[in-house]
N, C-alpha and C positions, 0 to 999 in steps of 0.2 A: 422479389423472387430469386431462388438460388440460381447458381450459373449452370448447375449441372443437371437441374430438374426443370426445365424450361419447356418441355413437352407437355401437351394436353391429349387424354386419350377418352373414348367413350367406351364403357363396358355393357355389353348386352348380358345380362345373366339368364340363364335359362331355366323355365319353370315349366312344370307339367302338372295341370290340376288332377289330384287324384281321385276325384269324383267323376268328370267330365273328359279327361284324359286329353285336353285342349293344351298344346304347347304355346306359351307366350314366352317372349323375352324381356327383362325389365332394364331399362336404360339409365344408365347413370354417367355424368360428366367428372372425370377424375383429372385434377391439376398436379402439378409436382411430379412430373414423371420424366425418365429419361429413356428414349427409345431408340434401339440400335438396331439398325436395318440388316438383314441379311447375313447375319453370323454364321459361318460355316462349319459344321461338325462334323466328325466321322463316326457314323453309326455302325456298330457291330451287330447282327445279328446271324446266328447259326453259320458262323464261321464266313460269312459273306460282309464285306466292307462296303458301305456306299456314303458318299458325301449327301449331308443334309443341310439344306437351308431354314434358318429359324430366325425370329424377332426374338430378340431380347429386352424386357421391359424391367426397369427399376423404378419403383414408387416410393417417395421419400415420404416419411411419417415423423420426422422428427420435427418437422414445420409444418403449420396451419395453414393449407391453401383454401380453405373454405370447402373442403369435399364433404360428401355424406361419410356417414358411419361404416368404416369397414368391419363386416363380422364375419364369422367362420364360416367355410361351406356347409358343414352340418347344421348350424344353428339358422342360416339361411333356407337349408332345404325344409326345416321343421317350421318356421314361420308361415302363418297364412297370407294370401295376396293382399290383404289390406293392411297388413302391418310392415311389408318391406318397404314402404316409401320412406326415403332418406337412408337407405341401408344399401350397400352393395358388397359382393365377394368375389373370389376368384376360384373358379371349382375346375380344376383338372380332371377328375374322376369320370365325369360325364361326356365329355369331349364335346360340349355343347355352347361353351360360354366363349363370346367371340369379343374381340377387342378391335377399335378402329383407331387410327392415330389422327388426332383432330376432334373437333366437335362435329358431332350427327344429330341432327335434329329429327332423323328418322326414325318411326316406330315399325319395327319388324311385325309384318302382318296387317297393318293398318295402312301405312305408307309404301314401304316396300316388302318384298321379299327376302328371305335370308339370303338365297343365291343373288342377289341384285346388289348388295352392299360392296362385293368386288368391283362390279363395274362403277360404282358411285365413289368410291374412296381409293386411293393409290394403296394403302396398307390397311389391309385387314385380315387378322389372324386368329386361329382358334387356340384356347388355352390349353398346353400339353403337362406343363410342370409349373409348381409355386413352390417357392421358398420363402418362409415366413421368418423374418429376421428382426421383427417389431422388439424384441427382448432383450435385445444386444446394448452393450453400455454405449457405444456410439454407431452412428448412422443407423436408427432404426428404420427398415425398409421389407419392401416384399419385393423378391426376384420372380420376374415369370418368365418362361418360355412359351413361344406360341410360333405355329406352323400355319 
């Protein structure tokens, strides 16, 4: 394993059934991650500045860590529930994809509620921004900001 990407995270991808309206989260464990805690950034909105704390996550795609296949958020949204096994994504557009530092065996809705994840794990964050750098010549990665 690469010395920079030693962390493991669990991704919970939000899904809403078009017919029934039922909300579910698809759980995937992802290895080859660098998770940096509580990065501070200055956010300016309407001439008001405030200090915001965010988790910074970088996922290495240069090496094979045995992860499930990463697919784009658009493609993930279009797939049927039966097709998503073995796939995962990072979708900042809906504000509902959840990241947990470490391996979580909990299924949201079955084993625990979404609100309980924060009490079960020290670092739980919602995906707010994704930068896909997998097509770069070196260090193919995806960078994620989560709060």
